[in-house]
Steps between C-alpha positions, in 0.01 A plus 500: 500500500768591756560259786474609866879475515534744210256739667696482824831561322352798319361642824835463673679667209255791503528535876878495481497767230269719704721462807812588300336804343368617837846458652651710222249780549546493876877502472499797264256692720690434825847355435592234750843461650713318244580140589787483252694740283298630207620653176434617145740486204478622141626255238799618290281553193266728700213271400370378838517548874575195714327527837540291814285607794309366797124541478342397827660167584583418137798580282415645158765447230350683205596680180351826376530463121521844341427392144143390570462637856425159650608376842594132515674274748474281805351523848679284756330417829698483823284200593679288242194461278538472122579832332227704337552668164375851432420675173373859503406735220520876552156647435591864566753722676429823685826689461651735758792742501666269750526157330464326838156654544360385162217246527519185287168324452549130427278206417664189650448127464666218690580138421647199676792305349436318174548130571563401138481647152294644351473790744172640373328835567233303689728491804497880507128519432435323832598833660270786402685827426560697818537882481804621692635854533864551599711817524803564284714435806403131477611457137777759457843527666521722808563870430400474133493864387340474157307258281433531130120496528470711815773762458667499158217434255294796632798724414510360148123541466507865614777604266579328172350151492182619328670728245500374141808713443693319770414160642145398413386284207800268520757779486826376648504471789125456540420636846129422511370289792557132444769568240762714672685218673543282190604808302771614739632215716844411358390629156778680303426870449441598138704821534783323685498120453799471732261576786171340596201712598481335842791307649372325814688598818710755303353849467818645346484249213131568428446716193147584613637681805766672288223642279300615802805673653620641168849357551524324161584658164252322271187709454307720739439460870179317587212562535523683168387862507379477859623596844765251612395245759540626855736342752232280655397354163860448392591330825199267472626379162856473629389302806294263286803431278735453796254254657511281189254672264253216547162494325337557837 
């Protein structure tokens, strides 16, 4: 049976988590004047965004991990209290043509520092999951023009991703949802192994874009047997590559 002290600690942890979550929602809804410089950076491997922002009176130093779509990190209070730790899972995303306007639905839990090993899941379980919705502008760099899920994958889906003759059923590169990034990101092209399908930050070195533009000499222009992609679609893919071709 839990002691009164344990009950009190659990209550305080839950209250703290609720306050932090409420502050995040309030900050996203009506951004407050920044107390310090904020920023977002993409890691060199395009695998995660590092985010440092003020939320209410707290500083959030968090990471948006693109492999599993989790948000993890620290919440530092200006009062000098011990840091809180945050772990959020993405439950769903409502995409938008403008990546900043996409809505990311998260389920977040909070924990206080682990005083000694083992640091068990029980410390997180003291904070019930809190649903939080944030816009893409909170997780993505300013002026992001295209994401894979919101802008590029719909182009693949509408053209050749579902064609058995082209890129479905593990054809290389497989452009089906959930597979396209692993099949193209820094993967050597079968028709021209000297190039990769997608070279992050380098559209001119990306064989995928060469095939879309018809500027290469190996095989037909893509999508095969269909009207070429229009300028808007092509520029969305180019922008995504130039911005790091993240699995975002």
